[in-house]
N, C-alpha and C positions, 0 to 999 in steps of 0.2 A: 461689410455692413459696415456703415459709415453715418458722421452726423454733419458734414459741412454743408454751410449755411443755414443750419436748422438750429433753434434752439432747445434746450434737454429735455424743458417742461414748457408746459400752456397750462391756461386756465381760461379768466372771460376774454383773455386778449388773442384768443386767437384767431380771429380774420384777419388782425394785422400779419399777424405771421404768416398767414396762407399767401399775404399780397405780397409778401417778401419772399415767399416761396416762388412764387409765381411770376413775381416780375424781379426783383434784385439778382435772384440768383444765377439766373440766365441762363436755366441748366439747356442746353442744344439740345434739338428733338432727336439725333441718333446717339445723343452721348450715353453713355452704360447705365444701366437700374443699381440703385444701391438701397437699402434699409436703413430707417432712421426709427430710434428710440422717442417714443411720447408719453409725458406720465399725466396721467387725469386722478387729480387731488381727489382726496376722499378726508370725511371726517375722520377722528381718532375715535376707537372703542376700546371697551375695557370689560372686564369681569371682576367683580367687589368680591373682596375675602369672605362677605355674609352668604354669597353663594356656594362656598367651601364647607359651609357650618352644618355641624347636624342641627336638628329643630331646637335641641336644648342650649344652644348657646346665642344670644343674641347681640349685639351691637350698640353701644349707647349713642342718643341721637345726635351727639358730635364726632362719632363715627373714631375716637380715639382709643376708646378699650371695649372689651366683648363682657357682656353680665352671664352670669349662670347662677343658678340657684340650688343650695346645698339641700336635700331635707333634712330636719330635724330628726332627732334622737332622743327616744324618750326610754329608760331604763330605771330596775329599781333591784332592793335586796333586802328580803327578809332580814328580821334579825336573829332566827334561828338559824339561815344560813350562816350570817355575820359569826354569832357567839356560839359554839359548839358548848362551851359551859354554862350559858345560860338557861335555865329552866321553862318550858312551854309555858305555861302562865301561874305565877307565883312572886311575892311583894320577897325579897333578897336583894343582899347587900350585890350591885352591878359588878360580872367580871372585868378585867380588862379583855381588850381583844383589839387583833386589827386583820383589816381584809382587804381585799379588791376584786372590784367586779367592770364591766367592761360592755360596751356595746360599738355598733360600729354602723357609720352612714358613708355613702358612695357618691363620688361626682356623677353628673349625668351621662346619660350615655351615651358613647361614643366618646365621651373624653376622657383619656388618660392619666392626662395631668396637666396644669396649672399652676403660673409665678400669678400672684395677685398684685392689684396693686392697693386695692383699699378692701377690708373685708372684717367681721366681728362675729362675735359668736354670744348670745344672749344665756347665760346660764342660771337657771333655779334647782336649788337643793331644797329637798320637803324632807321635814321631820316629822315623821308619826311617830317614833319610839314618845315613850315617858321620861324619856330623859333627853337630856343633850348629850351628843357623842364624843364632843370634844370638850366638855365642859361641865361634867355629870357631879359635879359639887364636891368631890373628894381634893385634897391636896393639890393633885397634878391636875396639868391639863395635857389635851390630844392637840392631832391635826387632822384635819381633809386637804387632799390633796387630788387635783382633777387637771391631767394633762390630756391634751389634742396629739396625739400620734401621726403619724405619717405612715399607711399601713395598717399591720397589724397590731398587737397591743405590744410590740417587743420592738416597734421602726422608732425615729428619732420625734423625739418630743418638737412640736412648731408652737405649741402655745401653753402653757399652763399656769392656774390659778392655785394660791394656796391660803387655807383660812386655818389661819393659827389661833386655837384655844387659849391663850395668853391674851391676846387682843380681840379676838370676835366670838363670837356664839350662836351654834343654829338651837334656840331652845325648841321644845317640845309643842310637836303640832304648826309651825311656823317654817317661810319659806325662805332662802336666804338667796341672795339676786344679786348678779355679778357681769361683767362685758368682758369677754377674752377679746385681746387685738391679735388679728392676723394677718395685718399689712405686710406685705413684699414676703411672703412665702410662696414656698415652692415643695407641693404636694402632688402624690397620686393618685388613682382613683378609688382610694378604700382610706378614711378617716375613722378611725378609733381613741373614743372616749373611753378614759380606764380611770378611774375612783381609786382612790386609795385612804382608810381609814385608820387612823394610831388611835384605840378610844381607851382612857386608862378605867382603873379601877375607880368604883365610887359607892356612895352610901346606899342604904336598903331604899330599892323604888322597886315599880312593878312591870316585871320583865313579861314580856309578853309574843313569843316566838312569831307569830304571824304578824307582828306590827311591819310596815316599812319604812326603808329611808329609796326615796324618789330622786331620779335625775334627770332634768332634761336641758338639752344644748340642741339652740337654734342660732344657726347659723343664718347671719343677714344676707340680704342681696349682694355676693362677691364682683368686685369689678376688676377683672383679669388683664394683663399685660401682653400674656402669650400662652398660649393652652396647645396643646399637642392632640389630636382629633383623630379620629378614625378617618379614612377616606378612600371608598372603592366604588367607582361606578359612581360618582355624584353629580344629579345634574345640572348644568350650568348654561347659561342663555347668553348671546350678546344680542342689545336691542340693538334694533334697526339703523343704519349708518348711512347717511345722505354722499350718494355719489356725483360729481360734476360731471355729468354727459353729457347733460343739453346741450352746450356749446359748442359741440364737436363738430364741426363742418361737413358737407356732403362729400366734400374733397379729400378730405381726409379719410372719413369712410371706407370709400370706394377704394382707396387704394390700402386698406389693412392687409396684411399678412397673417397675423394672427397676434397674439398677446398672452397679460397674465393678471391675475389678481396678487398684487407682493402685501404682504403682513410683513411689516417690522417688531417683532416679539419682543415684550421685555416680560419676562414670568418670574418673577422674586420667590414663588412657591416651590418646593420641592415636589413639583405633581407633575403627570402628563395628562392632555387632553387629549382625544378626540372629538372634534367638531364635523357636524354636517352646516355647511354654508347656502346660501339663497341669496340669488340676485334677483329681485325682480321687481316690477313695476306695473304701470298701465301699457297696455299693446302688446305686450310679448309674455312669452311662456316663462315661467321662474327656472333661474339655470339654475341647479343643484352641483355642490361639488363637497371632496373631503379634503380635511388637512389634519394634521397631525403635530400639535403644538408639544415643542421637548421642554426641558430646564431651564432657566436662563433665559439670553440675548440669542434670538435667533432671526431669520430671514425668510417665509416661509412662499415660495410661488405655487399660485393655483394657475395651470396652463388653462388659457380659455380657446378656444378655433375664431377664428373669422366669423364665420358665420353666428357664431356666439354673442360674439363685438357686435355686431351690425344691428342683432336682433333689439338692442337697448341704446346705444350710442346714438345722442342725438335726441333722445327721449326726455321728458320732464319727468321728474320725481324717481329718480330710480335709486333706489338702497340694498344693503346688500344687508343681513342678518345670522344668525345663527344659533343651533344648539349641538349638544352634547352631553358627554362624559368626562369627567375629570378624575385618575385614582394617584394615588401615592403608593410609586414602586414598594414599599415598604407596607403598605398596610396603612400607614400612620403616619400625620406630619403637624410640624411645629407652626403656626401661624401664629402674628399678628395684627391686631386691626386695621394696623394705617399702612396693609400691603397693598397692590392692584395690580391683576396682571393688565398689560397694557397692550392694546394694536395700533398702527400708524398704518394705513392703510392708503393703497392708489393702486390706478389699474396703469401698466406698463401698453403700449401700443407698439407693435412691429411697421410701420408705415413704407411703402415702395414708393421711392423716389425716384424719377427720371421718366423715358418714354414708354 
């Protein structure tokens, strides 16, 4: 194979190249034949990170972060559960007690962990007791602490609210409200809200065991820099990409020996994809090809026969597109909003030159 007297690539200036081929190269009639490689350019293609995300994860309009919604969690505990020394219903001196109660919420389905950019949670503490549990009226004050923990109630604390009875109060029938900052935190698919109350003794007050202390934790929309998502047979698409096939002269088409659709792939994801490619356009039957795309940078060659090439070369409005399924070998993969799987496509032609 040789490229003597022939340029390595061509575009819309191909007629001039052919003139050189026919006149300037001065190929003898009885000279040996040889093959040359020609390149038909195509537009670039890509698969955005949004195609690899579960439906529960979005992308911000500027494409710099993911958005997720974490469901609120609301839970409560009765005075009877908090204070075993309290009578069921009586006016009596308030005993001291300590209690811990908790509940959980989860990240969206198919998301196993996130690293937040900005996030917060609105906290509401509603006291339906007839006394303030952290300032019951005696000489001592108590404390309420609410912790957001990664995982179960024994996991690491990612955010904390302390309401100190020495400076704050939660009077009977009132709701104490606050906001917790969850910026730049990393946590898994389970979050646990844990409430600890240290309530000192106090003067006589109506004690009713069925009265409740209620907690509501409502996360805001969470902006995420990185998420670990489940990825198994996720449907992906390559939008139609134009092939510059119209300007190929008949002289070249007649000399075709074969060729290939060449995809230069830059895959930043820890995923692999099986793609069904289709070359289509007016006047010829679509050409179907399969290709496997691995991780990292690679060059994928999709062989095309001379007959397949002749069916569309010289035709207008020729394009290729694709669809398929992507999977992470481990079942999950970390993704960032700025990641894009890119393809640079061209068609390489093997052309027989000589008599």
